[in-house]
C-alpha positions as CSV (number, residue, x, y, z in Angstrom):
1,M,57.7,-42.0,-16.8
2,S,54.9,-44.5,-17.2
3,I,53.0,-43.3,-14.1
4,P,52.3,-39.7,-15.4
5,A,51.9,-41.0,-19.0
6,N,49.1,-43.4,-17.9
7,I,47.4,-40.6,-16.0
8,A,47.6,-38.2,-19.0
9,E,46.4,-40.9,-21.4
10,G,43.6,-41.9,-19.1
11,R,42.4,-38.3,-18.7
12,R,41.8,-38.2,-22.4
13,Q,39.4,-41.1,-22.3
14,K,35.7,-40.6,-22.7
15,S,34.5,-41.8,-19.3
16,E,35.5,-41.8,-15.7
17,K,35.4,-45.6,-15.8
18,E,38.1,-45.6,-18.6
19,F,40.1,-43.0,-16.7
20,S,40.0,-45.2,-13.6
21,R,41.3,-48.1,-15.7
22,F,44.4,-46.0,-16.7
23,L,44.8,-44.9,-13.1
24,G,45.0,-48.6,-12.2
25,Y,47.8,-48.9,-14.8
26,A,49.6,-46.0,-13.2
27,L,49.1,-47.6,-9.8
28,N,50.6,-50.8,-11.1
29,S,53.6,-48.8,-12.4
30,T,54.3,-47.6,-8.9
31,S,54.8,-51.2,-7.8
32,E,57.1,-51.7,-10.8
33,L,59.1,-48.6,-9.9
34,E,59.3,-49.7,-6.3
35,Y,60.8,-53.0,-7.5
36,H,63.4,-51.2,-9.6
37,L,64.3,-49.0,-6.8
38,I,64.8,-52.0,-4.4
39,V,67.0,-53.7,-7.0
40,A,69.0,-50.5,-7.6
41,H,69.4,-50.2,-3.8
42,D,70.4,-53.8,-3.3
43,T,72.9,-53.8,-6.1
44,K,74.3,-50.5,-4.7
45,A,73.5,-48.7,-8.0
46,I,72.0,-45.8,-5.9
47,P,73.0,-44.5,-2.5
48,E,70.8,-45.1,0.6
49,T,69.7,-41.5,0.8
50,D,68.5,-41.5,-2.8
51,F,66.7,-44.8,-2.2
52,V,64.9,-43.6,0.9
53,S,63.8,-40.3,-0.9
54,L,62.7,-42.0,-4.0
55,I,60.8,-44.9,-2.3
56,T,59.1,-42.3,-0.1
57,Q,58.0,-40.3,-3.1
58,T,56.8,-43.4,-4.8
59,I,54.7,-44.4,-1.8
60,T,53.2,-40.8,-1.7
61,V,52.2,-41.0,-5.3
62,R,50.7,-44.5,-4.8
63,K,48.6,-43.1,-1.9
64,M,47.5,-40.1,-4.0
65,L,46.4,-42.5,-6.8
66,Y,44.5,-44.7,-4.4
67,G,42.7,-41.5,-3.1
68,L,41.9,-40.4,-6.6
69,L,40.6,-43.9,-7.6
70,K,38.5,-43.9,-4.4
71,R,37.1,-40.5,-5.2
72,L,36.1,-41.6,-8.7
73,S,34.5,-44.8,-7.4
74,F,32.6,-43.0,-4.7
75,P,31.8,-39.4,-5.7
76,S,31.4,-37.0,-2.9
77,T,27.8,-36.3,-1.8
78,D,29.0,-33.1,-0.2
79,S,29.1,-31.1,-3.4
80,K,26.0,-29.3,-4.3
81,P,24.5,-29.9,-7.8
82,Q,25.1,-27.1,-10.2
83,R,22.1,-25.0,-10.8
84,T,21.2,-24.0,-14.3
85,V,19.9,-20.5,-14.9
86,P,16.6,-20.5,-16.8
87,H,16.6,-18.6,-20.1
Protein backbone atom coordinates (compact mmCIF):
# COMPACT_ATOMS: atom_id res chain seq x y z
CA MET A 1 0.00 0.00 0.00
CA SER A 2 2.86 2.41 0.59
CA ILE A 3 4.04 2.29 -3.04
CA PRO A 4 0.90 3.83 -4.59
CA ALA A 5 0.39 6.04 -1.53
CA ASN A 6 3.83 7.60 -2.02
CA ILE A 7 3.15 8.10 -5.73
CA ALA A 8 -0.19 9.77 -5.02
CA GLU A 9 1.24 11.96 -2.27
CA GLY A 10 4.19 12.93 -4.44
CA ARG A 11 1.98 13.90 -7.35
CA ARG A 12 0.32 16.52 -5.14
CA GLN A 13 3.66 18.25 -4.50
CA LYS A 14 4.48 21.61 -6.02
CA SER A 15 7.46 20.61 -8.14
CA GLU A 16 8.76 17.72 -10.19
CA LYS A 17 11.78 17.58 -7.87
CA GLU A 18 9.51 16.97 -4.88
CA PHE A 19 7.51 14.43 -6.90
CA SER A 20 10.78 12.64 -7.69
CA ARG A 21 11.58 12.50 -3.98
CA PHE A 22 8.30 10.69 -3.30
CA LEU A 23 8.93 8.36 -6.23
CA GLY A 24 12.20 7.51 -4.49
CA TYR A 25 10.21 6.61 -1.37
CA ALA A 26 7.95 4.42 -3.51
CA LEU A 27 11.02 2.79 -5.03
CA ASN A 28 12.39 2.06 -1.56
CA SER A 29 9.04 0.54 -0.67
CA THR A 30 9.46 -1.96 -3.51
CA SER A 31 12.61 -3.21 -1.80
CA GLU A 32 10.77 -3.47 1.49
CA LEU A 33 7.95 -5.39 -0.19
CA GLU A 34 10.45 -7.69 -1.87
CA TYR A 35 11.97 -8.47 1.53
CA HIS A 36 8.55 -9.24 3.04
CA LEU A 37 7.74 -11.53 0.12
CA ILE A 38 11.04 -13.40 0.54
CA VAL A 39 10.38 -13.87 4.25
CA ALA A 40 6.81 -15.03 3.55
CA HIS A 41 8.15 -17.49 0.98
CA ASP A 42 10.97 -18.77 3.18
CA THR A 43 8.63 -19.30 6.14
CA LYS A 44 6.13 -21.03 3.86
CA ALA A 45 3.46 -18.38 4.59
CA ILE A 46 2.71 -18.13 0.86
CA PRO A 47 2.89 -20.78 -1.85
CA GLU A 48 5.66 -20.77 -4.44
CA THR A 49 3.30 -19.77 -7.26
CA ASP A 50 2.07 -16.72 -5.35
CA PHE A 51 5.64 -15.77 -4.46
CA VAL A 52 6.79 -15.93 -8.08
CA SER A 53 3.81 -13.92 -9.29
CA LEU A 54 4.12 -11.26 -6.60
CA ILE A 55 7.90 -10.89 -6.86
CA THR A 56 7.57 -10.55 -10.65
CA GLN A 57 4.95 -7.84 -10.25
CA THR A 58 7.12 -6.04 -7.70
CA ILE A 59 10.09 -6.07 -10.08
CA THR A 60 7.87 -4.74 -12.88
CA VAL A 61 6.67 -1.88 -10.68
CA ARG A 62 10.27 -1.13 -9.68
CA LYS A 63 11.31 -0.92 -13.34
CA MET A 64 8.38 1.38 -14.09
CA LEU A 65 9.36 3.66 -11.21
CA TYR A 66 12.98 3.76 -12.41
CA GLY A 67 11.71 4.70 -15.87
CA LEU A 68 9.51 7.46 -14.52
CA LEU A 69 12.32 8.83 -12.36
CA LYS A 70 14.66 8.78 -15.35
CA ARG A 71 12.09 10.60 -17.47
CA LEU A 72 11.64 13.27 -14.80
CA SER A 73 15.42 13.69 -14.46
CA PHE A 74 16.04 13.87 -18.20
CA PRO A 75 12.96 15.27 -19.95
CA SER A 76 12.52 14.17 -23.54
CA THR A 77 13.81 16.54 -26.18
CA ASP A 78 11.58 14.87 -28.75
CA SER A 79 8.46 16.70 -27.66
CA LYS A 80 7.77 19.94 -29.42
CA PRO A 81 7.18 23.03 -27.32
CA GLN A 82 3.57 24.08 -27.14
CA ARG A 83 2.80 27.10 -29.22
CA THR A 84 0.65 29.80 -27.83
CA VAL A 85 -1.91 31.43 -30.02
CA PRO A 86 -1.55 35.23 -30.14
CA HIS A 87 -4.62 37.16 -29.06
